[in-house]
BAKOL-687985 format. One record per residue (C-alpha): x, y, z; residue number from 1; chain. Coordinates in Angstrom, 1 decimal, padded with zeros to 4 digits. Layout:
<rs>
X, Y, Z, NUM, A
...
</rs>
This chain:
<rs>
108.0, 111.9, 069.3, 1, A
109.4, 111.7, 065.7, 2, A
111.2, 108.4, 064.8, 3, A
115.0, 108.4, 065.3, 4, A
117.2, 108.7, 062.3, 5, A
118.3, 105.1, 062.7, 6, A
114.7, 103.9, 062.6, 7, A
114.0, 106.0, 059.5, 8, A
117.1, 104.4, 057.8, 9, A
116.0, 100.9, 058.9, 10, A
112.5, 101.4, 057.4, 11, A
114.0, 102.8, 054.2, 12, A
116.4, 099.9, 053.9, 13, A
113.6, 097.3, 054.5, 14, A
111.5, 099.0, 051.8, 15, A
114.3, 099.0, 049.3, 16, A
115.1, 095.3, 049.8, 17, A
111.5, 094.3, 049.6, 18, A
111.2, 096.2, 046.3, 19, A
114.0, 094.2, 044.9, 20, A
112.4, 090.9, 045.8, 21, A
108.7, 091.7, 045.1, 22, A
107.0, 093.0, 042.0, 23, A
105.9, 096.2, 043.7, 24, A
104.6, 097.7, 040.3, 25, A
101.9, 095.0, 040.3, 26, A
101.2, 095.4, 044.0, 27, A
103.0, 092.2, 045.1, 28, A
103.5, 092.1, 048.9, 29, A
106.1, 090.1, 050.8, 30, A
105.1, 086.6, 051.9, 31, A
103.8, 086.8, 055.5, 32, A
105.3, 084.1, 057.8, 33, A
102.7, 081.7, 059.0, 34, A
102.4, 079.5, 062.1, 35, A
100.7, 076.9, 059.8, 36, A
103.5, 076.6, 057.3, 37, A
105.1, 073.3, 056.2, 38, A
107.8, 074.0, 058.7, 39, A
107.8, 075.2, 062.3, 40, A
109.4, 078.5, 063.3, 41, A
113.1, 078.5, 064.4, 42, A
113.8, 075.2, 062.6, 43, A
116.9, 074.9, 060.3, 44, A
115.1, 075.5, 057.0, 45, A
113.5, 078.7, 058.2, 46, A
116.7, 080.0, 059.7, 47, A
118.7, 079.3, 056.6, 48, A
116.1, 080.7, 054.2, 49, A
115.5, 083.8, 056.3, 50, A
119.0, 085.1, 055.8, 51, A
118.9, 087.5, 052.8, 52, A
122.6, 087.7, 052.0, 53, A
123.1, 084.0, 052.4, 54, A
120.2, 083.3, 050.1, 55, A
121.4, 085.8, 047.5, 56, A
124.9, 084.4, 047.4, 57, A
123.6, 080.8, 047.5, 58, A
121.0, 081.6, 044.8, 59, A
123.7, 082.9, 042.5, 60, A
126.0, 079.9, 043.1, 61, A
123.0, 077.6, 042.6, 62, A
122.1, 079.1, 039.2, 63, A
125.7, 078.9, 038.1, 64, A
126.1, 075.2, 038.8, 65, A
122.6, 074.3, 037.6, 66, A
123.5, 075.5, 034.1, 67, A
126.2, 072.9, 033.8, 68, A
123.5, 070.2, 033.5, 69, A
122.5, 070.0, 029.8, 70, A
118.8, 069.4, 030.4, 71, A
118.5, 072.1, 033.0, 72, A
120.3, 074.5, 030.7, 73, A
118.3, 073.6, 027.6, 74, A
115.1, 074.2, 029.4, 75, A
116.2, 077.7, 030.3, 76, A
117.4, 078.4, 026.8, 77, A
114.1, 077.1, 025.1, 78, A
111.5, 078.2, 027.6, 79, A
112.8, 081.3, 029.4, 80, A
113.3, 085.0, 028.6, 81, A
116.3, 085.1, 031.0, 82, A
118.3, 087.3, 028.6, 83, A
115.7, 090.1, 029.0, 84, A
114.6, 089.4, 032.5, 85, A
117.2, 087.5, 034.6, 86, A
116.0, 089.6, 037.6, 87, A
112.5, 088.4, 037.1, 88, A
113.6, 084.7, 037.1, 89, A
115.6, 085.2, 040.3, 90, A
112.7, 087.0, 041.9, 91, A
110.2, 084.3, 041.1, 92, A
112.6, 081.6, 042.4, 93, A
113.0, 083.6, 045.6, 94, A
109.3, 084.0, 046.0, 95, A
108.7, 080.3, 045.6, 96, A
111.3, 079.6, 048.3, 97, A
109.6, 082.1, 050.6, 98, A
106.1, 080.7, 050.1, 99, A
107.1, 077.1, 050.5, 100, A
109.3, 077.8, 053.5, 101, A
107.3, 080.5, 055.4, 102, A
103.8, 080.7, 053.9, 103, A
100.7, 078.9, 054.9, 104, A
100.9, 075.2, 053.9, 105, A
097.9, 075.6, 051.6, 106, A
099.7, 078.4, 049.7, 107, A
102.9, 076.4, 049.6, 108, A
101.0, 073.4, 048.1, 109, A
099.4, 075.7, 045.5, 110, A
102.8, 077.1, 044.6, 111, A
104.2, 073.7, 044.2, 112, A
101.3, 072.6, 042.0, 113, A
101.8, 075.7, 039.8, 114, A
105.5, 074.8, 039.3, 115, A
104.7, 071.2, 038.5, 116, A
102.2, 072.3, 035.9, 117, A
104.9, 074.6, 034.3, 118, A
107.5, 071.8, 034.4, 119, A
105.2, 069.4, 032.5, 120, A
105.1, 071.9, 029.7, 121, A
108.9, 072.4, 029.5, 122, A
110.1, 069.8, 027.0, 123, A
112.3, 069.6, 024.0, 124, A
115.5, 068.2, 022.5, 125, A
119.2, 068.7, 023.4, 126, A
121.5, 069.6, 020.5, 127, A
122.3, 065.9, 020.0, 128, A
118.6, 065.1, 019.6, 129, A
118.1, 063.6, 023.1, 130, A
114.7, 064.5, 024.6, 131, A
114.6, 066.4, 027.8, 132, A
111.8, 067.3, 030.2, 133, A
111.9, 069.6, 033.2, 134, A
109.7, 067.1, 035.1, 135, A
112.3, 064.4, 034.8, 136, A
113.0, 063.3, 038.4, 137, A
116.8, 063.2, 038.0, 138, A
117.0, 066.7, 036.5, 139, A
114.8, 067.9, 039.3, 140, A
117.2, 066.1, 041.8, 141, A
120.1, 068.1, 040.3, 142, A
118.3, 071.4, 040.6, 143, A
117.4, 070.6, 044.2, 144, A
120.8, 069.4, 045.3, 145, A
122.4, 072.5, 043.6, 146, A
120.0, 074.8, 045.5, 147, A
120.3, 073.0, 048.9, 148, A
124.0, 072.7, 048.9, 149, A
124.4, 076.4, 047.8, 150, A
122.0, 077.9, 050.3, 151, A
123.6, 076.0, 053.2, 152, A
127.1, 076.7, 052.1, 153, A
126.4, 080.4, 052.0, 154, A
124.7, 080.3, 055.4, 155, A
127.6, 078.5, 056.9, 156, A
130.1, 080.9, 055.4, 157, A
128.3, 084.1, 056.4, 158, A
126.1, 083.4, 059.3, 159, A
126.7, 080.2, 061.3, 160, A
130.0, 078.4, 060.5, 161, A
129.5, 076.4, 063.7, 162, A
126.1, 075.1, 062.8, 163, A
126.0, 071.5, 064.2, 164, A
125.9, 068.6, 061.8, 165, A
122.6, 067.3, 063.1, 166, A
121.0, 070.7, 062.3, 167, A
122.5, 070.6, 058.8, 168, A
121.0, 067.2, 058.4, 169, A
117.6, 068.4, 059.5, 170, A
117.9, 071.2, 056.9, 171, A
118.3, 068.6, 054.2, 172, A
115.5, 066.5, 055.6, 173, A
113.1, 069.5, 055.6, 174, A
114.0, 070.7, 052.2, 175, A
113.6, 067.2, 050.9, 176, A
109.8, 067.5, 051.6, 177, A
109.5, 070.2, 049.0, 178, A
111.8, 068.4, 046.5, 179, A
109.7, 065.3, 046.7, 180, A
106.5, 067.2, 046.1, 181, A
108.1, 068.6, 043.0, 182, A
108.9, 065.1, 041.8, 183, A
112.7, 065.0, 042.4, 184, A
114.4, 061.6, 042.8, 185, A
116.8, 060.8, 044.4, 186, A
116.6, 063.4, 047.2, 187, A
119.3, 063.6, 050.0, 188, A
118.2, 063.9, 053.6, 189, A
121.6, 064.4, 055.2, 190, A
124.6, 066.5, 054.4, 191, A
126.7, 063.4, 053.6, 192, A
124.0, 062.2, 051.1, 193, A
123.9, 065.7, 049.5, 194, A
127.6, 065.9, 049.1, 195, A
127.7, 062.4, 047.7, 196, A
124.9, 063.0, 045.2, 197, A
126.5, 066.3, 044.1, 198, A
129.7, 064.5, 043.2, 199, A
127.8, 061.7, 041.4, 200, A
126.2, 064.3, 039.1, 201, A
129.6, 065.5, 038.0, 202, A
129.9, 063.0, 035.2, 203, A
126.5, 064.3, 033.8, 204, A
127.7, 067.9, 033.7, 205, A
129.2, 069.6, 030.7, 206, A
130.7, 073.0, 029.7, 207, A
129.3, 075.0, 026.8, 208, A
129.2, 078.6, 025.4, 209, A
125.5, 078.8, 026.4, 210, A
126.3, 077.9, 030.1, 211, A
129.0, 080.5, 030.1, 212, A
126.6, 083.0, 028.6, 213, A
124.1, 082.4, 031.4, 214, A
126.8, 082.7, 034.0, 215, A
127.8, 086.0, 032.6, 216, A
124.3, 087.3, 032.7, 217, A
123.8, 086.0, 036.3, 218, A
126.9, 087.7, 037.5, 219, A
126.7, 091.0, 035.5, 220, A
123.1, 091.8, 034.9, 221, A
122.0, 094.4, 037.4, 222, A
118.6, 094.0, 039.0, 223, A
116.5, 097.2, 039.0, 224, A
116.9, 099.0, 042.4, 225, A
119.9, 096.9, 043.5, 226, A
123.2, 098.8, 044.1, 227, A
125.8, 097.7, 041.5, 228, A
128.4, 097.4, 044.2, 229, A
126.3, 095.0, 046.2, 230, A
125.6, 092.8, 043.2, 231, A
129.3, 092.7, 042.4, 232, A
130.1, 091.7, 046.0, 233, A
127.5, 088.9, 046.0, 234, A
128.7, 087.6, 042.7, 235, A
132.3, 087.5, 043.9, 236, A
131.3, 085.5, 047.0, 237, A
129.2, 083.1, 044.9, 238, A
132.1, 082.4, 042.6, 239, A
134.4, 081.9, 045.6, 240, A
132.0, 079.3, 046.9, 241, A
131.9, 077.3, 043.6, 242, A
133.7, 074.0, 043.4, 243, A
136.9, 074.4, 041.4, 244, A
135.6, 072.1, 038.6, 245, A
132.5, 074.3, 038.2, 246, A
134.6, 077.5, 037.9, 247, A
136.8, 075.8, 035.3, 248, A
133.8, 074.7, 033.3, 249, A
132.3, 078.2, 033.4, 250, A
135.6, 079.8, 032.6, 251, A
135.5, 081.8, 035.9, 252, A
138.6, 082.6, 037.9, 253, A
138.7, 082.1, 041.6, 254, A
138.7, 085.5, 043.2, 255, A
142.2, 086.4, 044.5, 256, A
142.9, 089.1, 046.9, 257, A
139.6, 090.8, 046.0, 258, A
137.8, 087.9, 047.8, 259, A
138.9, 089.1, 051.2, 260, A
137.4, 092.6, 051.1, 261, A
134.4, 091.2, 049.3, 262, A
133.8, 088.6, 052.0, 263, A
134.2, 091.3, 054.7, 264, A
131.8, 093.6, 053.0, 265, A
129.3, 090.9, 052.3, 266, A
129.5, 089.9, 056.0, 267, A
128.8, 093.5, 057.0, 268, A
126.0, 093.7, 054.5, 269, A
124.4, 090.6, 056.1, 270, A
124.8, 092.0, 059.6, 271, A
123.1, 095.2, 058.6, 272, A
120.2, 093.4, 056.9, 273, A
119.7, 091.2, 059.9, 274, A
119.5, 094.3, 062.0, 275, A
117.1, 096.0, 059.6, 276, A
114.8, 093.0, 059.5, 277, A
115.2, 092.5, 063.3, 278, A
116.6, 089.0, 062.9, 279, A
118.8, 087.6, 065.6, 280, A
</rs>
C-alpha cells in the first residue's frame, strides 16, 4: 500500500527541517538520541531542547542579548565570519546543543572539549584597550544565562506555559552541568538564580552600532532552505520576548498588533513540527 499523502508530507517536512539544521552537503546527519547521554530521556532539558520552534525563537533571542556584552560581541567581531555565514554559526550552535543534550556522553564531552579549545584561542582587545578572552568564566556565564533564560522563555510561551517551577529549576540544574564543563562561573541552578544573575549583568551591557549590526543580520539574514515567512515570524517572536531594556539598546521596536498573528502562526508552526517529528 502506498504511503498516505499526510505521511509523504510529514517525511518531506522532516527532511526539509533537517536540511536547515545539518550540513547535508558534507553528509552531516542529525544527532541520534542516546540512552547514554548526559541526561535521561523525558527530563526537562531534553523536553525543552527537543522543541524546534521554541529553540529557534529562543536561539534568536539569545544571540540578540548576548551581543550586548562587550566581550561576547568583540569575540564575534574579531574571530567569526558571521557577516557571510550567520546561518552556519546558528547551525553549529544548534548542533552543539543537540550533541550535549541528546548525544552519547562521550560525544558530548568531545564536543565540549572542542569548544573549550576554540575559546582558548579567542582573545583580543576591546576598543578601549581592555583585554578579553572567550574563556573568561564571567563572559561564559553571560552567554550561558542568555541561552538558558531564552530557551526556557520560548518553551514556556509556545509549548508549556504551566511548566511547574520545580521542573524549571531542574532544567537550570541540568543545563548548569554543561556550563560548568565549559568553564562558566557563576552558574545558576534555579530559575530565581538565573533571573537574578541576568539582572546583575545589566550594568555590564552596552549598546553599540556593532551590536545593532549583528542584531540586524540575525533578524534579516535568510538561512538557505528556510522559508522567509517562517524566519520573519520567528524573529518577531524573539523580539517580543526580549526585555524592554534590550530592545531599546538594540534599537528594536516591540512588535505591536503584528505580534498577535505572529504568535498564533508560530504556535501553529510548532504544533505542526511536533506532529511531523512525532513528539507529544
